C-alpha positions as CSV (number, residue, x, y, z in Angstrom):
1,M,26.1,-8.1,-0.8
2,S,25.6,-6.1,-3.5
3,Y,21.7,-4.4,-4.7
4,G,22.6,-6.4,-7.7
5,V,22.0,-9.8,-5.9
6,R,19.5,-8.6,-3.2
7,E,17.2,-7.7,-5.7
8,R,17.1,-11.4,-6.8
9,L,13.9,-12.3,-5.6
10,L,11.5,-13.7,-7.8
11,T,13.5,-14.0,-11.0
12,G,14.2,-16.8,-13.7
13,E,11.7,-20.3,-14.7
14,R,11.0,-21.5,-11.0
15,S,9.9,-17.8,-10.0
16,N,7.1,-17.5,-12.7
17,V,5.6,-20.5,-11.2
18,L,5.8,-19.1,-7.6
19,I,4.0,-16.1,-9.2
20,V,1.3,-18.5,-11.2
21,A,0.6,-20.3,-8.2
22,F,0.6,-17.6,-5.6
23,A,-2.0,-16.1,-8.5
24,A,-4.2,-19.2,-8.8
25,L,-4.7,-19.3,-4.6
26,L,-5.4,-15.8,-5.1
27,V,-8.6,-16.6,-7.3
28,V,-9.8,-19.7,-5.4
29,A,-8.9,-18.6,-2.1
30,P,-12.1,-17.4,-1.4
31,F,-14.2,-19.8,-1.8
32,L,-12.1,-22.5,0.6
33,V,-11.7,-19.4,3.8
34,G,-14.9,-18.2,5.9
35,P,-15.4,-14.3,5.7
36,F,-13.5,-13.2,8.4
37,Q,-10.1,-14.7,6.5
38,M,-11.4,-13.3,2.9
39,R,-11.5,-9.7,4.7
40,L,-8.1,-10.5,6.6
41,L,-6.9,-11.5,2.5
42,M,-8.5,-8.6,1.0
43,E,-6.6,-6.4,3.9
44,S,-3.1,-7.8,3.0
45,L,-4.0,-7.2,-0.4
46,V,-4.8,-3.3,-0.3
47,F,-1.6,-3.0,2.7
48,A,0.3,-4.9,-0.3
49,V,-0.1,-1.7,-2.9
50,F,0.2,0.3,-0.2
51,A,3.4,-0.9,1.2
52,L,4.8,-1.6,-3.0
53,A,4.0,2.6,-3.4
54,F,5.8,3.5,-0.1
55,N,8.6,1.6,-1.1
56,L,9.1,3.0,-4.5
57,L,10.7,6.0,-2.4
58,Y,12.6,4.2,0.2
59,G,13.9,1.3,-1.4
60,Y,14.1,2.2,-4.6
61,T,15.0,6.0,-4.3
62,G,16.1,5.7,-0.6
63,L,13.5,8.4,0.7
64,L,12.7,7.5,4.0
65,S,9.0,8.9,4.5
66,F,7.2,8.7,8.0
67,G,3.5,10.4,6.5
68,H,2.4,8.2,4.3
69,A,-1.2,7.4,5.7
70,M,-2.0,11.6,5.1
71,F,-3.1,9.8,1.5
72,I,-4.9,7.5,3.2
73,A,-6.6,9.4,5.0
74,V,-7.2,12.4,2.6
75,S,-8.1,9.5,-0.6
76,G,-10.4,7.7,1.9
77,Y,-12.6,11.1,3.2
78,T,-13.1,12.1,-0.1
79,L,-14.4,8.7,-1.3
80,A,-16.7,8.4,1.3
81,R,-17.8,12.5,1.3
82,F,-18.7,11.5,-2.1
83,I,-20.5,8.1,-1.6
84,T,-22.0,9.9,1.0
85,L,-23.1,13.7,0.2
86,G,-21.7,13.3,-3.6
87,A,-23.2,10.8,-4.9
88,P,-27.0,11.1,-3.6
89,A,-26.8,15.2,-4.5
90,L,-25.8,14.8,-8.0
91,G,-29.0,11.9,-8.5
92,F,-26.6,9.0,-9.5
93,E,-29.8,7.0,-8.7
94,G,-31.6,8.1,-11.3
95,L,-28.4,8.2,-13.8
96,F,-27.7,4.9,-13.3
97,G,-30.6,3.2,-11.8
98,G,-29.3,-0.3,-10.3
99,A,-25.7,0.5,-11.0
100,S,-25.6,3.6,-9.3
101,V,-23.7,2.5,-6.0
102,L,-20.8,0.7,-8.3
103,V,-20.4,3.7,-10.7
104,A,-20.3,6.3,-7.8
105,F,-17.8,3.9,-6.1
106,L,-15.5,4.0,-9.3
107,V,-16.1,7.3,-9.7
108,A,-15.1,7.7,-6.0
109,V,-11.8,5.8,-6.5
110,V,-10.4,8.5,-9.4
111,L,-11.8,11.5,-7.4
112,G,-9.7,9.5,-3.6
113,V,-6.8,9.0,-6.0
114,L,-7.0,12.4,-7.4
115,A,-7.4,14.1,-4.0
116,A,-4.2,11.9,-2.8
117,T,-1.7,12.8,-5.9
118,I,-2.9,16.7,-5.7
119,L,-2.0,16.1,-2.2
120,A,1.6,14.4,-3.0
121,V,2.3,17.3,-5.8
122,G,2.3,20.3,-3.3
123,I,3.6,18.6,-0.2
124,G,6.2,16.2,-2.3
125,Y,7.6,20.0,-3.6
126,L,8.5,21.3,-0.8
127,S,9.3,17.8,1.3
128,V,12.5,16.5,-2.0
129,Q,14.0,20.3,-1.0
130,L,15.3,18.1,2.0
131,E,17.2,15.1,3.0
132,E,17.5,12.1,4.7
133,I,16.4,12.8,8.5
134,Y,14.7,16.2,7.7
135,F,12.4,14.3,4.6
136,A,11.4,11.5,7.0
137,M,10.3,14.1,9.6
138,I,9.0,16.5,7.2
139,T,6.6,14.1,6.0
140,L,5.5,13.2,9.3
141,S,5.1,17.0,10.6
142,F,2.3,17.3,7.5
143,S,0.9,14.0,7.9
144,M,0.3,14.9,11.5
145,A,-0.9,18.3,10.5
146,I,-3.5,16.4,8.3
147,Y,-4.8,14.0,11.2
148,A,-5.4,18.0,13.1
149,I,-7.4,18.8,11.0
150,A,-9.8,15.4,10.3
151,N,-10.0,15.9,14.5
152,Q,-10.7,19.1,15.1
153,D,-13.3,19.0,11.6
154,I,-11.3,21.8,10.0
155,G,-13.8,23.0,6.9
156,G,-16.9,20.6,8.2
157,L,-15.5,17.6,6.2
158,T,-14.8,14.9,8.0
159,N,-17.0,14.9,11.3
160,G,-14.0,15.1,13.7
161,S,-13.2,12.7,15.9
162,D,-16.4,10.1,14.9
163,G,-15.1,9.9,11.1
164,I,-17.7,9.0,8.7
165,S,-18.9,5.2,8.5
166,F,-20.9,3.5,5.6
167,I,-21.0,0.2,3.6
168,L,-21.6,0.0,-0.1
169,G,-25.3,-0.8,-0.4
170,E,-26.4,-3.2,-3.2
171,V,-26.0,-3.4,-6.8
172,N,-28.7,-4.4,-10.3
173,L,-26.4,-5.1,-13.2
174,F,-27.4,-6.6,-16.4
175,G,-30.4,-8.7,-13.9
176,F,-27.8,-9.8,-11.4
177,E,-28.5,-8.2,-7.9
178,F,-25.5,-8.5,-5.4
179,F,-24.5,-6.2,-2.0
180,L,-21.1,-4.5,-3.6
181,Y,-19.5,-5.4,-0.2
182,N,-21.4,-7.6,2.0
183,L,-20.3,-7.9,5.7
184,S,-21.4,-11.5,5.8
185,D,-19.8,-12.6,2.5
186,P,-17.8,-9.9,1.0
187,I,-16.5,-11.9,-2.6
188,V,-18.0,-9.3,-4.8
189,Y,-15.4,-6.9,-3.3
190,Y,-12.4,-9.4,-2.8
191,F,-12.5,-9.6,-6.6
192,L,-12.9,-5.6,-7.0
193,V,-9.6,-5.6,-4.6
194,L,-8.0,-8.3,-6.3
195,V,-8.4,-6.8,-10.0
196,M,-6.8,-4.1,-8.4
197,F,-3.9,-5.3,-6.8
198,A,-3.2,-7.2,-9.7
199,G,-3.5,-4.2,-11.9
200,A,-1.4,-2.1,-9.4
201,T,1.7,-4.4,-8.7
202,Y,1.9,-4.6,-12.3
203,A,2.2,-1.1,-12.8
204,L,4.8,-0.4,-10.3
205,W,6.9,-3.1,-11.6
206,R,6.8,-2.0,-14.9
207,I,7.9,1.5,-13.2
208,V,11.2,0.0,-11.1
209,N,12.0,-1.9,-14.3
210,S,11.7,1.4,-16.6
211,P,14.1,4.3,-17.0
212,F,13.0,6.3,-14.7
213,G,13.3,3.4,-12.0
214,M,16.4,2.9,-13.0
215,V,17.5,6.3,-12.3
216,C,15.9,6.2,-8.7
217,K,18.1,3.2,-8.2
218,A,20.9,5.5,-9.4
219,I,19.8,8.5,-6.9
220,R,19.8,6.0,-3.8
221,E,23.2,4.4,-4.6
222,N,25.3,7.5,-5.7
223,P,22.8,10.9,-6.0
224,G,25.8,12.8,-6.1
225,R,27.2,11.1,-9.2
226,T,23.7,11.1,-10.5
227,E,23.6,15.4,-10.4
228,A,26.8,14.7,-12.6
229,L,25.0,12.7,-15.0
230,G,22.7,15.6,-16.5
231,V,20.0,13.7,-14.2
232,N,17.5,16.6,-12.4
233,D,17.9,14.7,-8.8
234,T,15.7,16.6,-7.0
235,R,12.5,16.7,-9.8
236,H,13.0,13.5,-10.0
237,K,12.5,13.1,-6.2
238,W,9.7,15.2,-6.3
239,M,7.9,12.7,-9.4
240,T,8.5,9.6,-7.6
241,F,6.9,11.1,-4.8
242,I,4.2,12.2,-6.9
243,I,4.0,8.5,-8.3
244,S,3.8,6.8,-4.4
245,G,1.4,9.5,-3.3
246,A,-1.2,8.7,-6.3
247,F,-0.7,4.8,-5.7
248,S,-1.2,5.6,-1.8
249,G,-4.3,7.0,-2.8
250,L,-5.2,4.3,-4.4
251,A,-4.8,1.6,-2.0
252,G,-6.7,3.9,0.8
253,A,-9.7,3.9,-1.8
254,F,-10.1,0.2,-1.5
255,L,-8.9,-0.4,2.3
256,I,-11.6,2.1,3.7
257,P,-15.1,0.2,2.7
258,I,-13.2,-2.6,4.0
259,Q,-13.5,-0.5,7.5
260,T,-16.8,1.0,6.9
261,G,-15.5,3.7,7.5
262,I,-12.5,6.3,8.2
263,G,-11.7,8.1,10.6
264,P,-8.3,10.9,12.3
265,S,-6.3,7.7,13.1
266,F,-6.0,6.8,9.5
267,A,-4.0,9.6,9.1
268,Y,-2.0,9.7,12.4
269,W,1.6,8.6,12.9
270,T,1.3,5.1,13.7
271,F,-0.6,4.3,11.0
272,S,2.4,5.7,8.7
273,A,4.8,3.4,10.5
274,E,2.8,0.1,9.0
275,P,4.6,0.5,5.7
276,V,7.8,1.1,7.2
277,I,6.9,-2.0,9.0
278,M,5.9,-4.2,6.2
279,T,8.8,-3.3,4.4
280,V,11.4,-4.0,6.4
281,I,10.3,-6.7,7.7
282,G,9.6,-8.8,3.8
283,G,12.5,-7.1,2.3
284,P,13.2,-3.3,0.4
285,Y,15.5,-4.3,-2.1
286,S,13.4,-7.1,-3.8
287,F,10.4,-6.0,-5.8
288,V,7.9,-8.2,-3.7
289,G,9.2,-7.8,-0.6
290,P,6.7,-5.1,0.4
291,I,4.1,-7.7,-0.6
292,V,5.3,-10.4,1.3
293,G,6.1,-8.4,4.1
294,S,2.1,-7.2,4.4
295,F,1.3,-10.7,4.4
296,V,3.3,-11.5,7.4
297,Y,2.4,-8.9,8.5
298,E,-1.3,-9.4,8.5
299,Y,-1.4,-12.9,10.0
300,L,1.2,-12.3,12.4
301,R,-1.0,-9.6,14.5
302,W,-3.9,-12.1,13.6
303,A,-1.8,-15.2,14.9
304,V,-0.7,-12.8,18.3
305,D,-4.4,-11.7,18.7
306,Q,-5.1,-16.3,19.0
307,Y,-3.1,-15.3,22.3
308,P,-4.2,-12.9,25.5
309,F,-1.3,-12.9,27.2
310,L,0.3,-12.3,23.7
311,A,-2.1,-10.1,22.6
312,D,-1.6,-7.5,25.8
313,H,2.0,-7.3,24.2
314,W,1.7,-7.2,20.8
315,Q,4.6,-4.3,20.6
316,F,6.8,-6.5,22.4
317,A,5.6,-9.7,19.7
318,F,6.2,-7.7,16.8
319,G,9.4,-5.8,18.5
320,F,10.9,-9.6,18.4
321,V,9.8,-10.6,14.9
322,L,11.6,-7.0,13.7
323,L,14.5,-8.1,15.9
324,L,14.8,-11.5,14.5
325,V,14.5,-10.3,10.7
326,V,17.0,-7.8,11.3
327,L,19.7,-10.1,12.6
328,F,19.3,-12.8,10.7
329,F,18.2,-12.1,7.4
330,D,19.7,-9.6,4.5
331,N,17.0,-8.0,3.1
332,G,13.6,-8.7,5.2
333,V,12.5,-12.2,4.8
334,A,12.8,-11.8,1.0
335,G,16.6,-12.4,1.4
336,G,15.8,-15.8,3.6
337,I,13.1,-17.0,0.3
338,D,16.7,-16.3,-1.9
339,W,18.6,-17.7,0.6
340,V,16.9,-21.3,0.9
341,R,16.4,-20.8,-2.9
342,E,19.5,-20.4,-3.2
343,R,20.9,-23.4,-1.1
344,A,17.8,-25.8,-2.3
345,F,18.3,-25.0,-5.8
346,G,21.6,-24.2,-6.1
347,D,20.6,-20.9,-8.0
348,G,23.5,-18.8,-9.1
349,A,25.6,-17.1,-6.4
350,S,25.9,-14.6,-8.8
351,S,23.4,-12.1,-10.6
352,S,23.1,-10.5,-14.5
353,D,22.4,-7.6,-11.6
354,D,25.3,-7.8,-10.0
């Protein structure tokens, strides 16, 4: 099957209906579920952005990164330090009054994304000089270097293995008082995450469907021919790496408040494996594949935890699911959805992208 057929998911009128239904469900979901399920849903949305950012490199450009957790960690530590030290030192409470927590958070998000982007500029320049497994290994090496720096508290900014804990406090905005992140009722923060998810998803969709995204797919298919057409292959990969790192940093800035803190484990190689697994489960050659994969991954982990035996052997449970996906689904769960849709509705066996 060609990549054009594989990339067919969520095209056409029926898919537009599905998108609207999914968006409506996300809007009403917090009014239908409890705090724990709301947190699970928030994590799924944040990880969806993380997986989409990762897949810009992997599924669209053909570069497998084993170190994307470093962008989550750098963005998260930047956000945590600004909220706990930077904002109080700058007198945000005096400047912005009851809105200081919200303003501090938004400024911290910008700083976190900026820090992740700067990191991606430097590491990306070095990484894209290599190809295939060497690219994967150098990104893993950089991520583990960030982990070592955080774990040993080099520079005195990370608090070592203890990490940094915080909870976003109370906001008074135009007379309305609420906690920006409330463990017992995180509905306010949920809608912040939802807005971020919608904006980031749309931005990444525009990128992959732009001429820039077409060049990414051309590099994935045949880098030699792309070079022959006059495209600077290395420079384009570098730009893609930077964009991917920036959106990963955005996901990290919104993930850390949900976790109420950050530690060195956010830079560890096992955390870098999560967007890889999500993308493989969902389908790397469909734009929505990583989104599907993030929800399947998060809710599968939750389901496994409901059974003590499976929870004690969760690696086996995930390995079994991955085996089923690889063996029976072309292009992950997204490919399976396309397969079902074709047979249920008779959607064309060919595609204009083919």
